[in-house]
N, C-alpha and C positions, 0 to 999 in steps of 0.2 A: 236751589233750596239752601244750602249753606250760606250764600250771599244774604238770602232773606233772613235767616237766624244772624247772623250778624248784624243785620242792621237793625234789626227788633232788640238784640243785647246792647248796642250802640245805644239806641234810644232808650232804653232802661238806664243805660249808665246817665245819661243826661237828667233824665227826668231824678234819678236818684240823688242826683249832685245838685240839682236847681229845684226842683220840686214840679217843674213842665218842660212841655219842648222835646219829647220824645217822637210826635207826628214828624217834625221838622225832619229828622235823621230818617226814619224808618217807611215814611211814606215816598219822600223824592227816590232811594235806594231801589225800593221794590215797584214804586213805576218804570224806573229803569228798565228793570228784570221783566216784567211782566205789561202792565197798563195802570194808566191810574186809577180808573173802576176797581180792578184786582187789588190794587196798595189800600184803596180807601177802606174797601169788604174786609179785607184779611187785620188790618187794624181799629176794626169796631168795636170787636169784644175786648183785646186790652184796653181800648181806651176807656171803655163803662169803666171795667172791672178796676182798674189801678185809681181813676180818678174817684171812683165809690171809695175805696179803701182811704185814699188820702183826704180826704172831706168828710171821711167820718174822724181819721186819726186827728184832723187837726181843726175838729169843728167848733172848739172852744177859743178858738183866735180869728172871728172874722170880723173882718173890717168895719162893715154896718151890712145890717140883715137888709134892709130894705134896697140898697146900692146891688147886694149879691143877687139877692130874687130878680130886681130888674136887669140886669148884666147877664143872667142864666138865661131868663126866659126870652130877652133879644137874640142870644144865642141858638138857641132852641128854632125859634123862628126863622132866624136868617139859615141855620142847619139844612129846612124843610125847601127853603128856596133855592140854595145851593144844591142839595139833590138832583131838585128838577132840573137845574142846570145840566147835572153831570150825565145826566139821563139823555141830553140833548143836543151837548156841544161835541162837535168833533174829537177823537182823540189828541190831535195836532195841539187844538188849542186849548186842551187840557195841561198837556204837556209844557206849553209855555208858560199859562196861568201860575202852576206851581213852580217851575223857573222863577219866573217875577216875582212872586210871592217873595220868594227864600232872597230873592236879592235885594227886595225893598226890605227886608228884616236884616240883611248883613251892613246895608247902607245907612238904617236910622242906628242901629246898635255901634256903628263906628264915627257918625256925625255928629249924632246928642249923646251919648254918652254919661252925661251928668244933666240933663235935659230933668224936668221935676213938673209936673203935674199937679196946681193945688185939687184938693179932697172935692171941695163945694163945687169945680167946675166938674170934674167928673163924674160926678152925682147928677150935674144936666146932661149930660151927654153920653151916659152909658147905654142908653137903648139905643140911638143909632149907630154908636160903635159897636156894642153886641150882637147889632144885627149885621154891621158887614162882615167882622169876626166870622159868624155864622156861616155867613154866603160862602166866605173863602173855605172854611172847614169842610163843609159839603160838597164842593163843587172843585176843591182840590184838596182837600183833607190836610190843609195847613193853614191855622189862624194865626200863628204865632206874629206875625209883621204887623197883626193889629192887636189882637188879646194879651199877649204878653208884654207888647211896647207897651201897651196903655195902662196896664198895670203894674208893670215895674218902674213905669213914669211917676207913679205916687210914692215910692222912697217908704213902703211899707217894711216891715220886717218880712223874714223869710216865711215864719210861718202863718203869717196872715194873708201874706200873698197865696201863697201854698192852698189854703183855705178857700181861697173865692175864686181862684182858676182850677181848683176839682171841681167845683161845683158847677161852674159854668161848662167844662167841659164834659161833666157828665150829664147834664141837662141837654146838650148838644145831640150826645151820644144816644140817649134816649127816645130823640125823635128820629136820625138820623136810621139807626138799625133798622125800625119796621121799614122804612121808605127802600132802603137799599135793598131789602126784599123784596119789595112791590115791583118795585124797577129789574128785580132779576139780576141784581150782582149780587147778591148774598144768599147764593144758595145752599142746601145741606152739606153740601160737601165744604164748601167755603168756609161755613160755619165752624164745620169739626177743624179746620186748619187755622181761623180765627182762635177757637178757645186752646188748641196749640201752640199760638202766639204768644201766649200769657207766657209759658215757662221762661223763653230766652230773656222778656220783656222782665218780668218780676224777679227772677234769679240776678238780672245786671243791676237792677235799682240798690241793693247794699253796695256793692262795688263802688256806683256813683257818689254813694255816701262817704265811703271812704275816701275815694281819691279827693274830695270835695274839703275833705280835713288834711288833707296832706300835699296839695297842689295851690296856688294863689290863684285866687279867683280871675284876674287877670292874664294869667297864661291858660288856664282852662280856657276861657271864654275865646281867646286867641285860636285857641286849637280847634275848638266846635266850628266858628266862623270859617276858618279857612278850609275844613271840609265840607262845609255847606258849600261853599264857593265851588268846589269841584264837582260838589252834585248835582246844582245848578247848571253849570255849565256844560256836563253831561246832556240833562235833560234838554238843554236848549238845543244842542247837538242831535241828537235825536229827533227833535221836534221838526227841524227844517230838512232832516236827511231822508 
């Protein structure tokens, strides 16, 4: 439980510093401690609440309303498909899926740090990209390799990035939470734990915002990527052992 608390706090630090990315730390660590369905269920309420708050706080900074709605609805559709996969795939396959998702995110960040996606192209592909990201969120609890990379490639201001990604994550959570309950992953006991998980996540977000002002973005990114690489490696070891 202490490690789970620390995982949620680290996720809050990352979210406070960048506006997104909490699941990519919290979910893999809790998947190591428990299993993937448990990790996704526990993070469901913090995911919804934190993104509703951020989405409301940054509501005046939306990139483009049509783009945001398309991307968010596609994510919600994908989350439904991904949750069905969560209920039907074996545990080992889910661990491998989470690990590969994290490695894909690390590889892209290192290989193409300056890649820029024209907004006109982004509007045309928002539907398929959002759906794919939603599937990854529903099945593995980690959509960052697609969702964050996609929006980050637009090179928007932080406020616009946070406004858009928050609506996207909140839309997926609205679909995911009742489906997790339907499939038996989100029991009443786990719902209580999920609500309790809000405490370390929200408490750590101001810490992340403070560190973002004190540490260079490059150093912070490298620290996070190193941590993620260790977590993903441990997931693969658990899956194959």
